[in-house]
N, CA, C and O atoms as a GROMACS GRO file, in nm:
protein
  176
    1MET      N    1  -9.446  -1.036  -8.125
    1MET     CA    2  -9.306  -1.041  -8.162
    1MET      C    3  -9.269  -1.179  -8.218
    1MET      O    4  -9.190  -1.188  -8.312
    2LYS      N    5  -9.325  -1.283  -8.160
    2LYS     CA    6  -9.289  -1.418  -8.205
    2LYS      C    7  -9.338  -1.445  -8.347
    2LYS      O    8  -9.280  -1.526  -8.418
    3ARG      N    9  -9.445  -1.378  -8.386
    3ARG     CA   10  -9.498  -1.401  -8.521
    3ARG      C   11  -9.424  -1.318  -8.625
    3ARG      O   12  -9.428  -1.352  -8.744
    4ILE      N   13  -9.359  -1.212  -8.585
    4ILE     CA   14  -9.289  -1.124  -8.679
    4ILE      C   15  -9.148  -1.174  -8.707
    4ILE      O   16  -9.099  -1.159  -8.819
    5LEU      N   17  -9.082  -1.231  -8.610
    5LEU     CA   18  -8.942  -1.271  -8.623
    5LEU      C   19  -8.916  -1.365  -8.741
    5LEU      O   20  -8.820  -1.341  -8.814
    6PRO      N   21  -8.994  -1.470  -8.763
    6PRO     CA   22  -8.966  -1.556  -8.879
    6PRO      C   23  -8.973  -1.481  -9.013
    6PRO      O   24  -8.895  -1.510  -9.104
    7TRP      N   25  -9.064  -1.388  -9.025
    7TRP     CA   26  -9.076  -1.312  -9.150
    7TRP      C   27  -8.959  -1.217  -9.169
    7TRP      O   28  -8.912  -1.197  -9.281
    8VAL      N   29  -8.913  -1.158  -9.059
    8VAL     CA   30  -8.796  -1.070  -9.067
    8VAL      C   31  -8.673  -1.150  -9.108
    8VAL      O   32  -8.596  -1.106  -9.193
    9LEU      N   33  -8.655  -1.267  -9.048
    9LEU     CA   34  -8.541  -1.352  -9.084
    9LEU      C   35  -8.550  -1.399  -9.229
    9LEU      O   36  -8.449  -1.404  -9.299
   10LEU      N   37  -8.669  -1.434  -9.273
   10LEU     CA   38  -8.688  -1.478  -9.411
   10LEU      C   39  -8.651  -1.366  -9.508
   10LEU      O   40  -8.583  -1.390  -9.608
   11ALA      N   41  -8.694  -1.245  -9.478
   11ALA     CA   42  -8.661  -1.130  -9.564
   11ALA      C   43  -8.511  -1.103  -9.563
   11ALA      O   44  -8.453  -1.072  -9.667
   12LEU      N   45  -8.448  -1.114  -9.447
   12LEU     CA   46  -8.305  -1.092  -9.436
   12LEU      C   47  -8.227  -1.193  -9.519
   12LEU      O   48  -8.138  -1.155  -9.595
   13PHE      N   49  -8.261  -1.320  -9.506
   13PHE     CA   50  -8.190  -1.424  -9.579
   13PHE      C   51  -8.217  -1.415  -9.730
   13PHE      O   52  -8.128  -1.442  -9.810
   14ALA      N   53  -8.338  -1.379  -9.768
   14ALA     CA   54  -8.368  -1.361  -9.910
   14ALA      C   55  -8.287  -1.246  -9.968
   14ALA      O   56  -8.239  -1.253 -10.081
   15GLY      N   57  -8.271  -1.140  -9.891
   15GLY     CA   58  -8.189  -1.027  -9.935
   15GLY      C   59  -8.043  -1.065  -9.950
   15GLY      O   60  -7.976  -1.023 -10.044
   16MET      N   61  -7.993  -1.144  -9.856
   16MET     CA   62  -7.854  -1.190  -9.866
   16MET      C   63  -7.834  -1.280  -9.987
   16MET      O   64  -7.731  -1.272 -10.054
   17MET      N   65  -7.931  -1.367 -10.013
   17MET     CA   66  -7.920  -1.456 -10.128
   17MET      C   67  -7.924  -1.375 -10.257
   17MET      O   68  -7.848  -1.404 -10.350
   18ALA      N   69  -8.010  -1.277 -10.264
   18ALA     CA   70  -8.017  -1.192 -10.383
   18ALA      C   71  -7.887  -1.115 -10.404
   18ALA      O   72  -7.840  -1.101 -10.516
   19ALA      N   73  -7.829  -1.065 -10.296
   19ALA     CA   74  -7.702  -0.993 -10.307
   19ALA      C   75  -7.592  -1.085 -10.357
   19ALA      O   76  -7.511  -1.046 -10.441
   20GLY      N   77  -7.587  -1.206 -10.306
   20GLY     CA   78  -7.487  -1.303 -10.351
   20GLY      C   79  -7.503  -1.337 -10.498
   20GLY      O   80  -7.404  -1.348 -10.570
   21LEU      N   81  -7.626  -1.353 -10.543
   21LEU     CA   82  -7.650  -1.382 -10.684
   21LEU      C   83  -7.610  -1.264 -10.773
   21LEU      O   84  -7.551  -1.283 -10.879
   22LEU      N   85  -7.642  -1.144 -10.729
   22LEU     CA   86  -7.609  -1.026 -10.808
   22LEU      C   87  -7.458  -1.002 -10.815
   22LEU      O   88  -7.409  -0.949 -10.914
   23LEU      N   89  -7.386  -1.041 -10.712
   23LEU     CA   90  -7.240  -1.023 -10.710
   23LEU      C   91  -7.167  -1.138 -10.779
   23LEU      O   92  -7.044  -1.133 -10.793
   24GLY      N   93  -7.238  -1.242 -10.822
   24GLY     CA   94  -7.177  -1.351 -10.895
   24GLY      C   95  -7.109  -1.455 -10.808
   24GLY      O   96  -7.021  -1.528 -10.856
   25GLU      N   97  -7.147  -1.464 -10.683
   25GLU     CA   98  -7.083  -1.560 -10.593
   25GLU      C   99  -7.116  -1.705 -10.629
   25GLU      O  100  -7.043  -1.796 -10.589
   26TYR      N  101  -7.223  -1.726 -10.703
   26TYR     CA  102  -7.259  -1.862 -10.739
   26TYR      C  103  -7.152  -1.926 -10.826
   26TYR      O  104  -7.135  -2.048 -10.824
   27ARG      N  105  -7.080  -1.846 -10.902
   27ARG     CA  106  -6.973  -1.900 -10.986
   27ARG      C  107  -6.862  -1.962 -10.902
   27ARG      O  108  -6.814  -2.070 -10.933
   28ALA      N  109  -6.822  -1.893 -10.796
   28ALA     CA  110  -6.716  -1.944 -10.708
   28ALA      C  111  -6.762  -2.072 -10.640
   28ALA      O  112  -6.684  -2.167 -10.627
   29VAL      N  113  -6.886  -2.076 -10.596
   29VAL     CA  114  -6.939  -2.196 -10.530
   29VAL      C  115  -6.943  -2.312 -10.629
   29VAL      O  116  -6.908  -2.424 -10.593
   30LEU      N  117  -6.987  -2.286 -10.751
   30LEU     CA  118  -6.994  -2.391 -10.852
   30LEU      C  119  -6.856  -2.444 -10.887
   30LEU      O  120  -6.838  -2.565 -10.902
   31GLU      N  121  -6.757  -2.356 -10.900
   31GLU     CA  122  -6.620  -2.399 -10.930
   31GLU      C  123  -6.566  -2.489 -10.819
   31GLU      O  124  -6.503  -2.591 -10.847
   32LYS      N  125  -6.589  -2.451 -10.694
   32LYS     CA  126  -6.542  -2.532 -10.582
   32LYS      C  127  -6.613  -2.666 -10.577
   32LYS      O  128  -6.551  -2.768 -10.546
   33ALA      N  129  -6.742  -2.668 -10.608
   33ALA     CA  130  -6.818  -2.793 -10.607
   33ALA      C  131  -6.767  -2.888 -10.715
   33ALA      O  132  -6.754  -3.008 -10.691
   34VAL      N  133  -6.738  -2.835 -10.833
   34VAL     CA  134  -6.687  -2.919 -10.941
   34VAL      C  135  -6.551  -2.975 -10.903
   34VAL      O  136  -6.523  -3.092 -10.928
   35THR      N  137  -6.466  -2.893 -10.844
   35THR     CA  138  -6.333  -2.938 -10.803
   35THR      C  139  -6.343  -3.050 -10.700
   35THR      O  140  -6.273  -3.150 -10.711
   36VAL      N  141  -6.429  -3.034 -10.603
   36VAL     CA  142  -6.446  -3.138 -10.500
   36VAL      C  143  -6.497  -3.267 -10.562
   36VAL      O  144  -6.450  -3.375 -10.529
   37CYS      N  145  -6.594  -3.256 -10.653
   37CYS     CA  146  -6.650  -3.376 -10.716
   37CYS      C  147  -6.545  -3.448 -10.800
   37CYS      O  148  -6.537  -3.571 -10.797
   38LEU      N  149  -6.465  -3.372 -10.874
   38LEU     CA  150  -6.360  -3.433 -10.955
   38LEU      C  151  -6.254  -3.498 -10.868
   38LEU      O  152  -6.200  -3.602 -10.905
   39ASP      N  153  -6.224  -3.438 -10.754
   39ASP     CA  154  -6.128  -3.497 -10.661
   39ASP      C  155  -6.182  -3.628 -10.604
   39ASP      O  156  -6.106  -3.723 -10.585
   40CYS      N  157  -6.310  -3.632 -10.577
   40CYS     CA  158  -6.370  -3.753 -10.522
   40CYS      C  159  -6.364  -3.868 -10.622
   40CYS      O  160  -6.343  -3.984 -10.584
   41ILE      N  161  -6.382  -3.836 -10.749
   41ILE     CA  162  -6.379  -3.940 -10.853
   41ILE      C  163  -6.235  -3.981 -10.881
   41ILE      O  164  -6.209  -4.094 -10.923
   42GLY      N  165  -6.142  -3.891 -10.858
   42GLY     CA  166  -6.002  -3.921 -10.884
   42GLY      C  167  -5.950  -3.862 -11.013
   42GLY      O  168  -5.840  -3.895 -11.057
   43ILE      N  169  -6.027  -3.774 -11.074
   43ILE     CA  170  -5.986  -3.714 -11.202
   43ILE      C  171  -5.906  -3.586 -11.176
   43ILE      O  172  -5.806  -3.560 -11.243
   44GLY      N  173  -5.950  -3.507 -11.078
   44GLY     CA  174  -5.890  -3.376 -11.055
   44GLY      C  175  -5.776  -3.386 -10.966
   44GLY      O  176  -5.712  -3.285 -10.935
   0.00000   0.00000   0.00000
């Protein structure tokens, strides 16, 4: 059981990442990151 659990978790997280990419969630994350960076510089 101890040897199977890391592989199951890896597959689960890879599936979640693939679902997020397919749904376009990376765009929202990128927009928020740009906003935070611009706020830090003092432009936004």
